[in-house]
MARFIMAR-751313 format. One line per field, with one value per residue (C-alpha): residue in one letter; residue number from 1; x, y, z. Coordinates in Angstrom, 3 decimals, padded with zeros to 6 digits. Example, Ala and Ser with C-alpha at 12.3 -4.5 7.8 and 13.67 -1.06 7.14 Angstrom:
// residues 2
aa <- [A/S];
i <- [1/2];
east <- [012.300/013.670];
north <- [-004.500/-001.060];
up <- [007.800/007.140];
// end
This chain:
// residues 105
aa <- [X/X/X/X/X/X/X/X/X/X/X/X/X/X/X/X/X/X/X/X/X/X/X/X/X/X/X/X/X/X/X/X/X/X/X/X/X/X/X/X/X/X/X/X/X/X/X/X/X/X/X/X/X/X/X/X/X/X/X/X/X/X/X/X/X/X/X/X/X/X/X/X/X/X/X/X/X/X/X/X/X/X/X/X/X/X/X/X/X/X/X/X/X/X/X/X/X/X/X/X/X/X/X/X/X];
i <- [1/2/3/4/5/6/7/8/9/10/11/12/13/14/15/16/17/18/19/20/21/22/23/24/25/26/27/28/29/30/31/32/33/34/35/36/37/38/39/40/41/42/43/44/45/46/47/48/49/50/51/52/53/54/55/56/57/58/59/60/61/62/63/64/65/66/67/68/69/70/71/72/73/74/75/76/77/78/79/80/81/82/83/84/85/86/87/88/89/90/91/92/93/94/95/96/97/98/99/100/101/102/103/104/105];
east <- [000.000/002.829/004.312/000.974/000.671/004.150/003.150/-000.224/000.332/-002.677/-005.093/-007.114/-008.902/-005.672/-004.945/-008.450/-008.113/-004.773/-006.337/-009.250/-006.898/-004.805/-007.938/-009.101/-005.727/-005.741/-009.222/-008.584/-010.617/-009.015/-006.877/-009.795/-007.701/-005.300/-008.216/-009.980/-006.782/-006.245/-009.826/-009.753/-006.717/-007.231/-009.130/-006.228/-003.355/-002.790/-002.817/-000.324/002.115/002.363/001.783/-001.329/-002.499/-006.022/-006.493/-006.722/-009.021/-011.423/-012.787/-011.247/-010.408/-013.573/-013.015/-014.718/-011.286/-011.832/-008.208/-008.066/-011.224/-009.867/-006.462/-007.669/-008.406/-004.767/-003.072/-003.223/-001.625/001.424/004.758/006.436/008.619/005.618/003.675/006.537/006.457/002.705/003.175/005.862/003.673/000.652/002.674/004.427/001.286/-000.810/001.600/002.265/-001.466/-001.966/000.831/-000.477/-003.974/-002.706/-000.586/-003.448/-005.670];
north <- [000.000/002.376/001.795/002.510/005.726/006.749/006.059/007.847/010.449/012.507/009.558/009.892/006.600/004.602/006.354/005.551/001.935/001.708/002.934/000.520/-002.387/-001.493/-001.451/-004.773/-006.344/-005.134/-006.570/-009.765/-012.551/-015.841/-014.395/-013.265/-010.808/-013.600/-015.885/-013.202/-012.418/-016.093/-016.678/-013.484/-014.691/-018.479/-018.320/-016.250/-018.639/-019.391/-015.668/-014.967/-017.640/-016.241/-012.562/-012.310/-008.677/-009.603/-010.702/-007.029/-005.986/-008.914/-008.749/-012.128/-010.822/-011.116/-009.610/-007.777/-006.284/-003.094/-002.551/-005.917/-005.301/-001.859/-003.024/-002.887/000.816/001.479/-001.073/001.004/003.976/002.050/002.068/-001.277/-001.132/-000.580/-003.318/-005.721/-004.692/-005.358/-008.765/-009.632/-008.554/-010.442/-013.592/-013.576/-012.725/-015.275/-018.159/-017.168/-017.010/-020.369/-021.934/-020.392/-021.763/-025.238/-025.395/-024.089/-027.072];
up <- [000.000/000.831/-002.614/-004.314/-002.293/-003.514/-007.133/-006.785/-004.016/-005.149/-005.011/-001.817/-002.438/-002.072/001.223/002.477/001.332/003.103/006.347/005.944/005.322/008.368/010.521/009.061/009.770/013.394/013.852/011.883/013.422/012.498/009.711/007.572/005.520/004.544/003.743/001.676/-000.223/-001.037/-002.162/-004.244/-006.188/-006.213/-009.537/-010.899/-010.171/-013.860/-014.671/-011.897/-013.001/-016.544/-015.624/-017.779/-017.522/-018.562/-014.952/-013.977/-016.813/-017.133/-013.591/-012.765/-009.311/-007.237/-003.822/-001.022/-000.243/-002.210/-003.237/-004.951/-006.925/-007.935/-009.242/-012.855/-012.438/-011.576/-013.810/-017.003/-015.241/-014.009/-015.790/-016.535/-013.413/-011.156/-012.948/-012.249/-008.588/-008.386/-010.038/-007.495/-004.574/-005.868/-006.518/-003.149/-001.190/-003.052/-002.515/001.105/001.828/000.098/002.128/005.353/004.820/003.853/007.021/009.134/008.207];
// end
């Protein structure tokens, strides 16, 4: 979130989403943010592995975590370096959340 705020310092929505996410993480009953992140991206695993940008545009990401559902709105405004950073974050967070939930069972 901090990196997105640096890229879009004028975007108040990202700052509000960041605050909302921080609050959700502090009040995270039974790791619900991790679970929501995983379930939001589980249908996208194939997209993630090959860095298929259509994932952001085709509404593949279904999430009640607002930032995730809004990624397509920001994707077209990112330069290639920032896109690579987002891909890396998504990939790492997805596979960490998947691993976490598998170990939790």
